[in-house]
C-alpha positions in Angstrom: 0.0 0.0 0.0 1.0 3.6 -0.4 2.5 5.6 2.4 -0.7 7.8 2.5 -2.9 4.8 2.9 -0.6 3.5 5.6 -0.7 6.7 7.6 -4.5 6.8 7.4 -4.6 3.2 8.6 -2.2 4.2 11.4 -4.6 6.9 12.5 -7.5 4.5 12.6 -5.4 1.9 14.5 -4.4 4.5 17.1 -8.0 5.5 17.7 -9.0 1.8 18.1 -6.1 1.2 20.4 -7.0 4.1 22.7 -10.6 3.0 22.8 -9.7 -0.6 23.5 -7.1 0.1 26.2 -8.9 3.0 27.9 -8.1 6.7 28.4 -5.3 6.4 30.9 -2.9 9.3 30.8 0.0 7.3 29.3 -2.3 5.9 26.6 -3.7 9.3 25.7 -0.2 10.8 25.6 1.0 8.0 23.2 -2.1 8.2 21.1 -1.8 11.9 20.6 1.9 11.7 19.7 1.3 8.9 17.2 -1.7 10.6 15.6 0.2 13.9 15.3 3.1 12.1 13.7 0.8 10.7 11.0 -1.0 14.0 10.5 2.3 15.8 10.2 3.3 13.5 7.3 -0.1 13.8 5.6 0.1 17.6 5.8 3.9 17.8 4.9 4.8 19.4 8.2 7.9 19.1 10.4 7.7 17.1 13.6 8.9 18.0 17.1 8.7 15.4 19.8 8.7 18.0 22.6 5.7 19.7 20.9 3.9 16.3 20.8 4.6 15.7 24.5 3.4 19.2 25.4 0.2 18.9 23.4 -0.5 15.6 25.1 -0.2 17.2 28.5 -2.3 20.2 27.5 -5.1 17.9 26.2 -5.2 15.8 29.3 -5.1 18.9 31.6 -7.8 20.7 29.6 -10.1 17.7 29.9 -9.4 17.3 33.7 -7.0 19.7 35.5 -6.8 17.3 38.5 -5.0 14.8 36.2 -1.9 16.8 37.1 -1.9 15.1 40.5 -2.4 11.6 39.1 0.5 9.2 39.5 0.1 7.8 36.0 0.2 11.3 34.5 3.3 12.3 36.4 5.2 9.0 35.8 4.3 8.9 32.1 5.4 12.4 31.2 8.5 12.4 33.5 9.6 9.1 32.0 9.3 10.2 28.4 11.1 13.5 29.1 13.9 11.4 30.7 14.1 9.2 27.6 14.5 12.4 25.4 17.1 14.0 27.6 19.1 11.2 29.4 19.0 8.1 27.2 21.3 9.5 24.4 23.9 10.4 27.0 23.7 7.1 28.9 23.9 5.3 25.5 27.2 7.0 24.7 28.5 6.1 28.2 27.7 2.5 27.7 29.2 2.2 24.2 32.5 1.2 25.6 31.0 -1.9 27.3 30.8 -5.3 25.7 27.0 -5.9 25.5 24.5 -6.4 22.8 22.7 -3.3 21.4 19.3 -4.3 22.8 20.7 -4.7 26.3 22.6 -1.4 26.1 19.3 0.3 25.1 17.4 -1.4 27.8 19.9 -0.4 30.5 20.0 3.2 29.3 16.2 3.5 29.2 15.7 1.8 32.5 18.4 3.9 34.2 17.0 7.2 32.8 13.4 6.4 33.7 14.4 5.0 37.1 16.3 8.1 38.1 13.8 10.6 36.7 10.7 8.9 38.2 12.3 8.2 41.7 11.0 11.5 43.2 7.5 10.8 41.8 7.6 7.3 43.2 8.7 8.6 46.6 6.0 11.3 46.8 3.2 9.1 45.5 4.0 5.8 47.1 6.8 6.5 49.6 8.9 3.8 47.9 11.8 3.7 45.4 12.9 0.7 43.5 16.6 -0.1 43.5 16.4 -2.9 40.9 14.7 -1.2 38.0 17.6 -1.9 35.6 17.9 -5.7 36.1 14.1 -6.1 36.2 13.6 -4.2 32.9 16.6 -5.8 31.3 15.2 -9.3 32.1 11.7 -8.4 30.8 12.8 -6.5 27.7 13.2 -9.4 25.3 9.6 -10.5 25.8 8.0 -7.0 25.2 8.3 -6.7 21.4 7.0 -10.2 20.6 4.2 -9.8 23.2 2.9 -6.6 21.5 3.4 -8.0 18.0 1.4 -11.2 18.9 -1.3 -9.2 20.6 -1.9 -7.0 17.6 -1.7 -9.9 15.2 -4.2 -11.9 17.2 -6.6 -9.0 17.3 -6.4 -8.6 13.5 -6.7 -12.3 12.8 -9.5 -13.0 15.3 -12.5 -12.0 13.0 -11.2 -14.3 10.2 -9.5 -17.2 11.9 -10.5 -17.5 15.6 -8.6 -20.8 16.2 -5.3 -19.2 15.0 -5.9 -16.1 17.1 -6.6 -18.3 20.1 -3.3 -20.1 19.6 -1.4 -16.9 19.3 -3.1 -15.6 22.4 -2.2 -18.7 24.3 1.5 -18.2 23.3 1.2 -14.6 24.3 0.0 -15.6 27.7 3.3 -17.3 28.3 5.2 -14.1 27.4 2.9 -12.2 29.8 3.5 -14.8 32.5 7.3 -14.4 32.0 7.1 -10.7 32.4 5.0 -11.0 35.6 7.4 -13.6 36.9 10.3 -11.2 36.4 8.4 -8.5 38.4 7.6 -10.9 41.2 11.1 -12.4 41.5 12.9 -9.0 41.4 10.4 -7.3 43.6 10.7 -10.0 46.2 14.4 -9.8 46.6 15.8 -8.3 49.8 16.4 -4.6 49.5 14.4 -4.3 46.2 12.8 -1.1 47.5 13.7 1.7 49.8 10.9 2.8 52.2 12.7 4.6 55.0 13.5 8.3 54.9 17.0 7.7 56.2 17.9 5.2 53.5 16.4 7.5 50.9 18.7 10.4 52.1 21.7 8.1 52.0 20.8 7.1 48.4 20.3 10.7 47.4 23.7 11.7 48.8 25.3 8.8 46.8 23.5 9.9 43.6 24.7 13.5 44.0 28.2 12.3 44.5 28.0 10.1 41.4 26.5 12.9 39.4 29.3 15.3 40.5 31.9 12.7 39.4 30.2 12.0 36.1 29.4 15.6 35.2 32.9 16.5 33.8 32.6 13.5 31.4 29.2 14.4 30.2 29.8 18.1 29.8 30.8 19.0 26.3 34.3 20.3 25.9 34.5 24.1 25.4 38.0 24.0 23.9 38.1 24.6 20.1 38.7 21.6 17.9 42.0 21.2 16.2 
């Protein structure tokens, strides 16, 4: 099919996805961003990811201003902003380590989101996870096939229900694997910090690590030769 037909199909799929999953803040944010990307291509306009993120926030707050205090809203937008700002820098830091690309990306995204959302987690739930990176790295390989099988099963179900049922059964094992990763890592000793004293110690260590790493991250001001 042509690109135009594909973008129109993407718009219809995004609308169906939001209606099927429900209007949670993260779903609405992703739906608005995806729809704007397709509309930008159809109207031959430039795209700006920060503009998409801001419009998602404006739409949610215009519908219900109290969404600002919702944990899902705060975590979703803080995590996406962290991906925009921190993941490229963390990726460059990890380039010197011997690890596959998917693992490097998973570690960078997990570290960025874990650091950025820690204050929100503490304010909303009075708990901060210390094992975000290994938990996400363990679950990451199952995420792409899980989503692909879910969409494929939904598309095939009206025409071949037995095939869709088989795909959904297989997808259930992927979902069970991800849930098992969460239970195992979450059940480890010291998986979360819940005391204020431990949180202050962790914050002091993070500030020291940031002070040590800042000269490496800061771009050099000397002229190139």
